[in-house]
VOLUM-115591 format. One record per residue (C-alpha): residue number from 1; x, y, z. Coordinates in nm, 2 decimals, m for minus. Layout:
// residues N
ROTI  NUM  X  Y  Z
...
This chain:
// residues 533
ROTI  1  m7.03  m5.18  1.63
ROTI  2  m6.72  m5.35  1.59
ROTI  3  m6.63  m5.68  1.66
ROTI  4  m6.31  m5.76  1.85
ROTI  5  m6.12  m6.09  1.89
ROTI  6  m5.88  m6.11  2.16
ROTI  7  m5.61  m6.40  2.18
ROTI  8  m5.39  m6.36  2.44
ROTI  9  m5.01  m6.52  2.46
ROTI  10  m4.99  m6.87  2.56
ROTI  11  m4.96  m6.89  2.95
ROTI  12  m4.64  m6.99  3.01
ROTI  13  m4.67  m7.27  2.77
ROTI  14  m5.00  m7.38  2.93
ROTI  15  m5.21  m7.29  2.62
ROTI  16  m5.19  m7.38  2.27
ROTI  17  m5.03  m7.15  2.07
ROTI  18  m5.22  m6.84  1.99
ROTI  19  m5.21  m6.57  1.76
ROTI  20  m5.07  m6.19  1.88
ROTI  21  m5.33  m5.96  2.08
ROTI  22  m5.55  m5.71  1.89
ROTI  23  m5.78  m5.47  2.06
ROTI  24  m5.85  m5.07  2.12
ROTI  25  m5.61  m4.91  2.38
ROTI  26  m5.65  m4.53  2.45
ROTI  27  m5.60  m4.27  2.76
ROTI  28  m5.89  m4.32  3.01
ROTI  29  m5.94  m4.06  3.25
ROTI  30  m5.84  m4.07  3.63
ROTI  31  m6.16  m3.92  3.74
ROTI  32  m6.52  m3.86  3.62
ROTI  33  m6.85  m4.08  3.64
ROTI  34  m6.79  m4.44  3.77
ROTI  35  m6.77  m4.64  3.47
ROTI  36  m7.02  m4.94  3.51
ROTI  37  m7.04  m5.30  3.45
ROTI  38  m7.32  m5.56  3.44
ROTI  39  m7.32  m5.92  3.57
ROTI  40  m7.59  m6.16  3.63
ROTI  41  m7.38  m6.28  3.92
ROTI  42  m7.67  m6.31  4.19
ROTI  43  m7.51  m6.22  4.53
ROTI  44  m7.65  m6.34  4.85
ROTI  45  m7.61  m6.34  5.22
ROTI  46  m7.83  m6.62  5.40
ROTI  47  m7.78  m6.89  5.66
ROTI  48  m7.68  m7.13  5.41
ROTI  49  m7.43  m6.89  5.23
ROTI  50  m7.37  m6.63  5.54
ROTI  51  m7.03  m6.45  5.44
ROTI  52  m7.03  m6.45  5.05
ROTI  53  m6.72  m6.19  5.05
ROTI  54  m6.51  m6.36  5.25
ROTI  55  m6.18  m6.53  5.13
ROTI  56  m6.21  m6.83  5.37
ROTI  57  m6.54  m6.89  5.23
ROTI  58  m6.60  m6.74  4.87
ROTI  59  m6.50  m6.99  4.59
ROTI  60  m6.74  m6.89  4.28
ROTI  61  m6.60  m6.67  4.01
ROTI  62  m6.86  m6.40  4.09
ROTI  63  m6.77  m6.39  4.47
ROTI  64  m6.40  m6.39  4.37
ROTI  65  m6.43  m6.10  4.11
ROTI  66  m6.55  m5.90  4.38
ROTI  67  m6.19  m6.00  4.61
ROTI  68  m5.99  m5.92  4.33
ROTI  69  m6.09  m5.53  4.36
ROTI  70  m6.02  m5.55  4.74
ROTI  71  m5.81  m5.78  4.88
ROTI  72  m5.44  m5.76  4.77
ROTI  73  m5.23  m6.14  4.71
ROTI  74  m4.87  m6.22  4.76
ROTI  75  m4.87  m6.27  4.37
ROTI  76  m5.08  m6.26  4.08
ROTI  77  m5.14  m6.35  3.71
ROTI  78  m5.01  m6.04  3.49
ROTI  79  m5.22  m5.88  3.26
ROTI  80  m5.13  m6.12  2.96
ROTI  81  m5.15  m6.44  3.14
ROTI  82  m4.79  m6.65  3.20
ROTI  83  m4.66  m6.73  3.54
ROTI  84  m4.74  m6.54  3.84
ROTI  85  m4.56  m6.21  3.94
ROTI  86  m4.53  m6.01  4.28
ROTI  87  m4.83  m5.78  4.42
ROTI  88  m4.80  m5.71  4.77
ROTI  89  m4.47  m5.92  4.72
ROTI  90  m4.14  m5.76  4.60
ROTI  91  m4.01  m6.09  4.57
ROTI  92  m4.13  m6.45  4.60
ROTI  93  m3.91  m6.77  4.50
ROTI  94  m3.87  m7.15  4.58
ROTI  95  m3.55  m7.18  4.80
ROTI  96  m3.46  m7.53  4.72
ROTI  97  m3.50  m7.75  4.43
ROTI  98  m3.81  m7.95  4.56
ROTI  99  m4.04  m7.69  4.54
ROTI  100  m4.14  m7.71  4.90
ROTI  101  m3.99  m7.40  5.08
ROTI  102  m4.12  m7.07  4.96
ROTI  103  m4.00  m6.75  5.03
ROTI  104  m4.13  m6.40  4.97
ROTI  105  m4.09  m6.06  5.08
ROTI  106  m4.31  m5.77  5.09
ROTI  107  m4.33  m5.42  4.93
ROTI  108  m4.21  m5.10  5.10
ROTI  109  m4.48  m4.95  5.27
ROTI  110  m4.77  m5.19  5.21
ROTI  111  m5.07  m5.03  5.41
ROTI  112  m5.47  m5.16  5.45
ROTI  113  m5.76  m4.93  5.31
ROTI  114  m5.78  m4.76  5.68
ROTI  115  m5.38  m4.68  5.68
ROTI  116  m5.28  m4.95  5.90
ROTI  117  m4.91  m5.10  5.74
ROTI  118  m4.94  m5.47  5.67
ROTI  119  m4.69  m5.70  5.79
ROTI  120  m4.58  m6.07  5.74
ROTI  121  m4.78  m6.17  6.05
ROTI  122  m5.06  m6.03  5.88
ROTI  123  m5.02  m6.27  5.60
ROTI  124  m4.99  m6.55  5.82
ROTI  125  m5.28  m6.49  5.99
ROTI  126  m5.46  m6.47  5.66
ROTI  127  m5.37  m6.81  5.54
ROTI  128  m5.39  m6.97  5.88
ROTI  129  m5.74  m6.78  5.94
ROTI  130  m5.87  m6.99  5.58
ROTI  131  m5.71  m7.32  5.74
ROTI  132  m5.85  m7.29  6.06
ROTI  133  m6.20  m7.21  5.97
ROTI  134  m6.19  m7.48  5.71
ROTI  135  m6.53  m7.41  5.52
ROTI  136  m6.71  m7.66  5.33
ROTI  137  m6.73  m7.45  5.03
ROTI  138  m6.36  m7.59  4.93
ROTI  139  m6.17  m7.27  4.89
ROTI  140  m5.91  m7.40  5.18
ROTI  141  m5.83  m7.70  4.95
ROTI  142  m5.58  m7.47  4.74
ROTI  143  m5.39  m7.38  5.10
ROTI  144  m5.41  m7.76  5.24
ROTI  145  m5.08  m7.85  5.12
ROTI  146  m4.90  m7.56  5.39
ROTI  147  m4.74  m7.70  5.65
ROTI  148  m4.63  m7.42  5.87
ROTI  149  m4.55  m7.05  5.78
ROTI  150  m4.23  m6.87  5.93
ROTI  151  m4.24  m6.53  6.02
ROTI  152  m3.86  m6.40  5.98
ROTI  153  m3.94  m6.01  5.99
ROTI  154  m4.22  m5.74  5.96
ROTI  155  m4.15  m5.80  5.56
ROTI  156  m4.05  m6.16  5.52
ROTI  157  m4.21  m6.51  5.53
ROTI  158  m4.14  m6.83  5.47
ROTI  159  m4.38  m7.11  5.34
ROTI  160  m4.30  m7.47  5.43
ROTI  161  m4.54  m7.77  5.22
ROTI  162  m4.58  m8.09  5.35
ROTI  163  m4.51  m8.21  4.97
ROTI  164  m4.35  m8.05  4.66
ROTI  165  m4.59  m7.81  4.49
ROTI  166  m4.49  m7.63  4.15
ROTI  167  m4.81  m7.49  4.13
ROTI  168  m4.78  m7.27  4.45
ROTI  169  m4.72  m6.94  4.34
ROTI  170  m5.03  m6.98  4.12
ROTI  171  m5.20  m7.06  4.45
ROTI  172  m5.10  m6.77  4.62
ROTI  173  m5.22  m6.52  4.31
ROTI  174  m5.63  m6.67  4.43
ROTI  175  m5.85  m6.46  4.65
ROTI  176  m5.80  m6.76  4.92
ROTI  177  m5.47  m6.66  4.96
ROTI  178  m5.61  m6.25  5.02
ROTI  179  m5.44  m6.05  5.32
ROTI  180  m5.66  m5.96  5.55
ROTI  181  m5.65  m5.73  5.88
ROTI  182  m5.67  m5.89  6.23
ROTI  183  m5.89  m5.58  6.31
ROTI  184  m6.19  m5.65  6.06
ROTI  185  m6.16  m6.02  6.05
ROTI  186  m6.20  m6.28  6.32
ROTI  187  m5.97  m6.55  6.31
ROTI  188  m6.18  m6.83  6.41
ROTI  189  m6.52  m6.73  6.20
ROTI  190  m6.62  m6.57  5.90
ROTI  191  m6.73  m6.21  5.86
ROTI  192  m7.10  m6.23  5.75
ROTI  193  m7.26  m5.98  5.54
ROTI  194  m7.13  m5.81  5.20
ROTI  195  m6.85  m5.65  5.35
ROTI  196  m6.46  m5.71  5.23
ROTI  197  m6.16  m5.47  5.31
ROTI  198  m5.83  m5.52  5.27
ROTI  199  m5.48  m5.39  5.06
ROTI  200  m5.63  m5.41  4.73
ROTI  201  m5.69  m5.10  4.48
ROTI  202  m6.04  m5.07  4.57
ROTI  203  m6.25  m4.99  4.84
ROTI  204  m6.60  m5.12  4.84
ROTI  205  m6.95  m5.02  4.94
ROTI  206  m7.24  m5.26  4.93
ROTI  207  m7.56  m5.17  4.82
ROTI  208  m7.81  m5.40  4.90
ROTI  209  m8.21  m5.50  4.89
ROTI  210  m8.32  m5.78  5.16
ROTI  211  m8.02  m6.01  5.13
ROTI  212  m7.93  m5.96  4.83
ROTI  213  m7.66  m5.68  4.66
ROTI  214  m7.77  m5.50  4.40
ROTI  215  m7.47  m5.29  4.38
ROTI  216  m7.11  m5.28  4.48
ROTI  217  m6.92  m4.97  4.44
ROTI  218  m6.53  m4.96  4.37
ROTI  219  m6.36  m4.66  4.48
ROTI  220  m5.99  m4.61  4.46
ROTI  221  m5.79  m4.72  4.75
ROTI  222  m5.53  m4.42  4.80
ROTI  223  m5.35  m4.64  5.03
ROTI  224  m5.28  m4.90  4.80
ROTI  225  m4.92  m5.00  4.69
ROTI  226  m4.88  m5.28  4.44
ROTI  227  m4.84  m5.41  4.07
ROTI  228  m5.14  m5.33  3.96
ROTI  229  m5.17  m4.97  3.74
ROTI  230  m5.55  m4.82  3.75
ROTI  231  m5.68  m4.64  3.50
ROTI  232  m6.01  m4.53  3.69
ROTI  233  m6.10  m4.42  3.99
ROTI  234  m6.43  m4.56  4.03
ROTI  235  m6.63  m4.88  3.91
ROTI  236  m7.01  m5.02  4.00
ROTI  237  m7.08  m5.35  4.01
ROTI  238  m7.47  m5.41  3.85
ROTI  239  m7.66  m5.74  3.91
ROTI  240  m7.91  m5.81  3.68
ROTI  241  m8.16  m6.10  3.71
ROTI  242  m8.07  m6.24  3.37
ROTI  243  m7.89  m6.15  3.02
ROTI  244  m8.20  m5.99  2.85
ROTI  245  m8.21  m5.72  3.11
ROTI  246  m7.89  m5.67  3.14
ROTI  247  m7.86  m5.64  2.77
ROTI  248  m8.13  m5.37  2.75
ROTI  249  m7.91  m5.13  3.05
ROTI  250  m7.61  m5.17  2.81
ROTI  251  m7.85  m5.05  2.52
ROTI  252  m8.01  m4.75  2.72
ROTI  253  m7.62  m4.65  2.85
ROTI  254  m7.76  m4.73  3.19
ROTI  255  m7.43  m4.95  3.21
ROTI  256  m7.12  m4.93  3.02
ROTI  257  m7.03  m5.30  2.97
ROTI  258  m7.18  m5.63  3.06
ROTI  259  m6.99  m5.97  3.09
ROTI  260  m7.08  m6.25  3.31
ROTI  261  m7.30  m6.42  3.20
ROTI  262  m7.41  m6.31  2.83
ROTI  263  m7.64  m6.55  2.66
ROTI  264  m7.57  m6.74  2.29
ROTI  265  m7.87  m6.54  2.12
ROTI  266  m7.70  m6.21  2.22
ROTI  267  m7.36  m6.30  2.15
ROTI  268  m7.50  m6.38  1.82
ROTI  269  m7.71  m6.12  1.77
ROTI  270  m7.41  m5.87  1.80
ROTI  271  m7.23  m6.07  1.58
ROTI  272  m7.44  m6.09  1.29
ROTI  273  m7.63  m5.74  1.36
ROTI  274  m7.41  m5.48  1.50
ROTI  275  m7.58  m5.21  1.68
ROTI  276  m7.47  m4.82  1.68
ROTI  277  m7.16  m4.74  2.01
ROTI  278  m7.16  m5.09  2.13
ROTI  279  m6.87  m5.32  2.04
ROTI  280  m6.83  m5.71  2.12
ROTI  281  m6.52  m5.81  2.21
ROTI  282  m6.43  m6.24  2.20
ROTI  283  m6.17  m6.35  2.47
ROTI  284  m5.98  m6.69  2.52
ROTI  285  m6.19  m6.87  2.79
ROTI  286  m6.10  m7.18  2.98
ROTI  287  m6.46  m7.26  3.12
ROTI  288  m6.57  m7.62  3.13
ROTI  289  m6.93  m7.74  3.23
ROTI  290  m7.01  m8.10  3.34
ROTI  291  m7.20  m8.34  3.52
ROTI  292  m7.09  m8.45  3.84
ROTI  293  m7.21  m8.74  4.06
ROTI  294  m7.27  m8.81  4.43
ROTI  295  m7.13  m9.13  4.41
ROTI  296  m7.32  m9.28  4.72
ROTI  297  m7.67  m9.23  4.61
ROTI  298  m7.80  m9.51  4.51
ROTI  299  m7.95  m9.44  4.13
ROTI  300  m7.58  m9.36  4.03
ROTI  301  m7.34  m9.59  4.28
ROTI  302  m7.29  m9.84  4.05
ROTI  303  m7.04  m9.69  3.78
ROTI  304  m7.18  m9.86  3.50
ROTI  305  m7.49  m9.64  3.52
ROTI  306  m7.27  m9.35  3.49
ROTI  307  m7.07  m9.52  3.20
ROTI  308  m7.38  m9.58  3.01
ROTI  309  m7.44  m9.19  3.01
ROTI  310  m7.09  m9.12  2.94
ROTI  311  m7.18  m9.35  2.62
ROTI  312  m7.47  m9.21  2.51
ROTI  313  m7.44  m8.82  2.58
ROTI  314  m7.40  m8.60  2.24
ROTI  315  m7.15  m8.33  2.35
ROTI  316  m7.14  m8.20  2.00
ROTI  317  m7.53  m8.15  1.94
ROTI  318  m7.56  m7.94  2.26
ROTI  319  m7.24  m7.69  2.20
ROTI  320  m7.40  m7.68  1.86
ROTI  321  m7.75  m7.65  1.95
ROTI  322  m7.76  m7.46  2.28
ROTI  323  m7.48  m7.24  2.24
ROTI  324  m7.33  m7.22  1.85
ROTI  325  m7.01  m7.11  1.82
ROTI  326  m6.95  m7.01  2.18
ROTI  327  m6.87  m7.36  2.29
ROTI  328  m6.70  m7.69  2.15
ROTI  329  m6.70  m8.03  2.30
ROTI  330  m6.51  m8.17  2.58
ROTI  331  m6.38  m8.50  2.63
ROTI  332  m6.14  m8.45  2.94
ROTI  333  m6.17  m8.25  3.24
ROTI  334  m5.89  m8.06  3.10
ROTI  335  m5.96  m7.86  2.86
ROTI  336  m5.77  m7.89  2.48
ROTI  337  m5.62  m7.55  2.54
ROTI  338  m5.45  m7.64  2.83
ROTI  339  m5.11  m7.87  2.77
ROTI  340  m5.12  m8.20  2.96
ROTI  341  m5.53  m8.28  2.78
ROTI  342  m5.60  m8.59  2.62
ROTI  343  m5.93  m8.71  2.49
ROTI  344  m5.98  m8.99  2.75
ROTI  345  m6.36  m9.02  2.76
ROTI  346  m6.38  m9.00  2.36
ROTI  347  m6.10  m9.30  2.37
ROTI  348  m6.31  m9.46  2.57
ROTI  349  m6.69  m9.46  2.45
ROTI  350  m6.63  m9.32  2.10
ROTI  351  m6.93  m9.16  1.97
ROTI  352  m7.28  m9.15  2.10
ROTI  353  m7.37  m9.56  2.10
ROTI  354  m7.69  m9.70  2.28
ROTI  355  m7.58  m10.02  2.20
ROTI  356  m7.25  m9.98  2.40
ROTI  357  m7.47  m9.81  2.67
ROTI  358  m7.68  m10.09  2.70
ROTI  359  m7.43  m10.36  2.68
ROTI  360  m7.29  m10.19  3.00
ROTI  361  m7.60  m10.20  3.22
ROTI  362  m7.68  m10.53  3.11
ROTI  363  m7.36  m10.64  3.20
ROTI  364  m7.36  m10.50  3.54
ROTI  365  m7.75  m10.62  3.60
ROTI  366  m7.90  m10.29  3.60
ROTI  367  m8.30  m10.28  3.51
ROTI  368  m8.36  m10.02  3.27
ROTI  369  m8.48  m9.72  3.22
ROTI  370  m8.26  m9.61  3.50
ROTI  371  m8.49  m9.35  3.67
ROTI  372  m8.29  m9.01  3.72
ROTI  373  m8.33  m8.65  3.82
ROTI  374  m8.08  m8.37  3.64
ROTI  375  m8.03  m8.08  3.85
ROTI  376  m7.89  m7.76  3.73
ROTI  377  m7.91  m7.39  3.87
ROTI  378  m8.10  m7.11  3.69
ROTI  379  m7.92  m6.82  3.73
ROTI  380  m7.55  m6.91  3.80
ROTI  381  m7.45  m6.97  3.42
ROTI  382  m7.64  m6.81  3.28
ROTI  383  m7.98  m6.86  3.05
ROTI  384  m7.83  m7.15  2.80
ROTI  385  m7.83  m7.38  3.11
ROTI  386  m8.21  m7.49  3.09
ROTI  387  m8.20  m7.57  2.75
ROTI  388  m7.87  m7.79  2.77
ROTI  389  m8.01  m7.98  3.05
ROTI  390  m8.37  m8.02  2.87
ROTI  391  m8.13  m8.14  2.59
ROTI  392  m7.94  m8.40  2.80
ROTI  393  m8.27  m8.52  2.92
ROTI  394  m8.41  m8.57  2.59
ROTI  395  m8.06  m8.79  2.47
ROTI  396  m8.06  m9.01  2.78
ROTI  397  m8.46  m9.06  2.75
ROTI  398  m8.44  m9.12  2.33
ROTI  399  m8.26  m9.44  2.40
ROTI  400  m8.50  m9.61  2.64
ROTI  401  m8.25  m9.69  2.87
ROTI  402  m8.31  m9.38  3.12
ROTI  403  m8.61  m9.22  3.23
ROTI  404  m8.46  m8.87  3.31
ROTI  405  m8.63  m8.58  3.44
ROTI  406  m8.45  m8.24  3.49
ROTI  407  m8.48  m7.96  3.77
ROTI  408  m8.34  m7.63  3.85
ROTI  409  m8.30  m7.41  4.13
ROTI  410  m8.16  m7.07  4.22
ROTI  411  m7.80  m7.10  4.31
ROTI  412  m7.81  m6.95  4.65
ROTI  413  m8.01  m7.28  4.76
ROTI  414  m7.83  m7.53  4.48
ROTI  415  m7.47  m7.50  4.59
ROTI  416  m7.59  m7.54  4.98
ROTI  417  m7.80  m7.85  4.87
ROTI  418  m7.51  m7.98  4.62
ROTI  419  m7.26  m7.94  4.91
ROTI  420  m7.49  m8.19  5.12
ROTI  421  m7.55  m8.49  4.89
ROTI  422  m7.91  m8.38  4.81
ROTI  423  m7.83  m8.43  4.46
ROTI  424  m7.77  m8.77  4.28
ROTI  425  m7.68  m8.60  3.92
ROTI  426  m7.60  m8.26  3.90
ROTI  427  m7.44  m7.95  3.64
ROTI  428  m7.18  m7.74  3.74
ROTI  429  m6.95  m7.51  3.56
ROTI  430  m6.57  m7.45  3.63
ROTI  431  m6.37  m7.13  3.62
ROTI  432  m6.01  m7.23  3.72
ROTI  433  m5.86  m7.08  3.96
ROTI  434  m5.53  m7.06  3.78
ROTI  435  m5.41  m7.17  3.44
ROTI  436  m5.24  m7.51  3.53
ROTI  437  m5.42  m7.84  3.44
ROTI  438  m5.35  m7.95  3.80
ROTI  439  m5.68  m7.71  3.88
ROTI  440  m5.89  m7.90  3.62
ROTI  441  m5.79  m8.26  3.86
ROTI  442  m5.69  m8.14  4.24
ROTI  443  m6.07  m7.94  4.28
ROTI  444  m6.23  m8.25  4.19
ROTI  445  m6.02  m8.55  4.29
ROTI  446  m5.82  m8.44  4.60
ROTI  447  m5.89  m8.40  4.96
ROTI  448  m6.13  m8.17  5.03
ROTI  449  m6.22  m8.08  4.73
ROTI  450  m6.48  m7.81  4.59
ROTI  451  m6.74  m8.09  4.52
ROTI  452  m6.77  m8.21  4.87
ROTI  453  m6.76  m8.55  4.62
ROTI  454  m6.74  m8.89  4.84
ROTI  455  m6.60  m9.04  4.56
ROTI  456  m6.22  m9.16  4.60
ROTI  457  m5.96  m9.23  4.37
ROTI  458  m5.64  m9.34  4.64
ROTI  459  m5.44  m9.36  4.31
ROTI  460  m5.51  m9.01  4.21
ROTI  461  m5.48  m8.86  4.56
ROTI  462  m5.17  m9.05  4.69
ROTI  463  m4.98  m9.08  4.42
ROTI  464  m5.06  m8.90  4.07
ROTI  465  m5.17  m8.53  4.21
ROTI  466  m4.80  m8.55  4.43
ROTI  467  m4.62  m8.70  4.13
ROTI  468  m4.76  m8.42  3.88
ROTI  469  m4.66  m8.12  4.17
ROTI  470  m4.30  m8.21  4.20
ROTI  471  m4.25  m8.07  3.82
ROTI  472  m4.14  m7.72  3.78
ROTI  473  m4.12  m7.79  3.42
ROTI  474  m4.50  m7.84  3.38
ROTI  475  m4.51  m7.99  3.04
ROTI  476  m4.30  m8.24  3.24
ROTI  477  m4.63  m8.34  3.41
ROTI  478  m4.83  m8.51  3.10
ROTI  479  m4.74  m8.83  3.21
ROTI  480  m4.93  m8.83  3.54
ROTI  481  m5.22  m8.60  3.43
ROTI  482  m5.27  m8.86  3.14
ROTI  483  m5.33  m9.11  3.39
ROTI  484  m5.54  m8.91  3.57
ROTI  485  m5.76  m8.82  3.26
ROTI  486  m5.78  m9.18  3.23
ROTI  487  m5.93  m9.28  3.58
ROTI  488  m6.20  m8.99  3.52
ROTI  489  m6.31  m9.17  3.21
ROTI  490  m6.34  m9.54  3.35
ROTI  491  m6.46  m9.43  3.73
ROTI  492  m6.70  m9.12  3.56
ROTI  493  m6.72  m8.92  3.89
ROTI  494  m6.77  m8.60  3.66
ROTI  495  m6.90  m8.61  3.29
ROTI  496  m6.69  m8.34  3.11
ROTI  497  m6.96  m8.19  2.85
ROTI  498  m6.82  m7.86  2.67
ROTI  499  m6.55  m7.58  2.67
ROTI  500  m6.65  m7.23  2.63
ROTI  501  m6.50  m6.90  2.47
ROTI  502  m6.62  m6.57  2.66
ROTI  503  m6.74  m6.22  2.57
ROTI  504  m6.76  m5.93  2.67
ROTI  505  m7.02  m5.63  2.52
ROTI  506  m6.91  m5.23  2.58
ROTI  507  m7.00  m4.89  2.48
ROTI  508  m6.72  m4.77  2.23
ROTI  509  m6.61  m4.52  2.48
ROTI  510  m6.49  m4.74  2.75
ROTI  511  m6.09  m4.87  2.65
ROTI  512  m5.93  m5.15  2.82
ROTI  513  m6.21  m5.41  2.75
ROTI  514  m6.00  m5.63  2.63
ROTI  515  m5.81  m5.68  2.94
ROTI  516  m6.08  m5.68  3.18
ROTI  517  m6.14  m6.05  3.17
ROTI  518  m5.83  m6.31  3.18
ROTI  519  m5.86  m6.61  3.06
ROTI  520  m6.01  m6.75  3.36
ROTI  521  m6.25  m6.52  3.34
ROTI  522  m6.12  m6.28  3.65
ROTI  523  m6.28  m5.96  3.65
ROTI  524  m5.98  m5.67  3.61
ROTI  525  m6.16  m5.37  3.70
ROTI  526  m5.85  m5.17  3.71
ROTI  527  m5.80  m5.20  3.34
ROTI  528  m6.14  m4.99  3.25
ROTI  529  m6.13  m4.65  3.16
ROTI  530  m6.38  m4.39  2.99
ROTI  531  m6.21  m4.22  2.68
ROTI  532  m6.18  m4.23  2.30
ROTI  533  m6.07  m4.56  2.12
């Protein structure tokens, strides 16, 4: 086994400086058997989540990784990162200096997978459909700043924004802006089940057992016209119950690659004990993990409780004991590899300190021990999550200031319960929609946010977030982002824990692996091929 480390170029100045990329290259086959990719993502269509692959509903990495294969967006982030470039569009640009008017022209000859032409009216329909449905899953928040969409002709349209937003090109590169046909999608309701169609590089055939998807078969779309270069004709995405089952399938040759979510133990073993014909590739990642709070719940309504937790949680211990070299402590919502990061939580609370936490609680008149249940999902972020929450429980209980229990729930039930406000304290991960500091702040603090949180900072929503979006030079937005991170550290609506790397393991005859996941953990299955490295 060869172990490879891939470090992509800096993303438009947003990521910290990095080494040049390295990895395999080779000429893949245009046909042949399907390349099979394993995942531990669980896809369920039920009454709580009826339309997991509808762009108006989907807002998690697993579902987006399906949509990116089947639905085209006007823009996309190129394989090595950087500013978005045209995909379904031939050209997009701001037409004013205030970043309030964004004009796009479609490529010639665009067609949906059924051969129907794609027009500017289809783009308008797709975007307005998301905003009209406005699912409580939070995806519509990415497009909420659109005021009107003006169709100029069959190929040209203009987005008029309510307020300046230099990040808008990034938002048009996300699956929530996927282009769909009015023949297949109702403008006012979700498309239930596992169907997904559009003008993207692949068509989808879903294989199910009951209400679960077990296999997604992606076949090259002969009508596709866009910026992506496909290196294969068919890819299968197979869902496994856990990382161990996925690993056994890779060793046996049942699958060709495994990505989300390898366990820390698997990564360590493949790093230290090479296996024949299997290669491990390390890639830069922008994933973060955090605790979030229902600030209306009586147990955590007083921010002193949340501040006391921030004072005693030992991030370093969690990262080292549970995740090893795959994670590092995080002291802000914005990870250290993104421009604008500050260590706001460390600056405010310092090293874990039981006496500081006790003083915070005493001054607020909070009786101790504070009884809390920490909720986590058992099947969405990998096997390390249970160990992580056990460590959090033990840290908090060791202070004598808290009486903590933990409870795990499968993702199909966990996410709906979290949105309803059933949990006072819960853990989630965040894979950025696009690599900009805005996307580590707005989904948690802005209106229509991902968490559906009752917490509101009017300064953040009405002043600082709009101020940060006015800066076309994103490095010039550091001042409002510094203030936003300080607000989070003081009010603690969320408690950042760690940021992680990402890994892929693949059979040695699979090429293009180093490009299969970008820094936002987007699966780019068109990069894979079967050949000789």
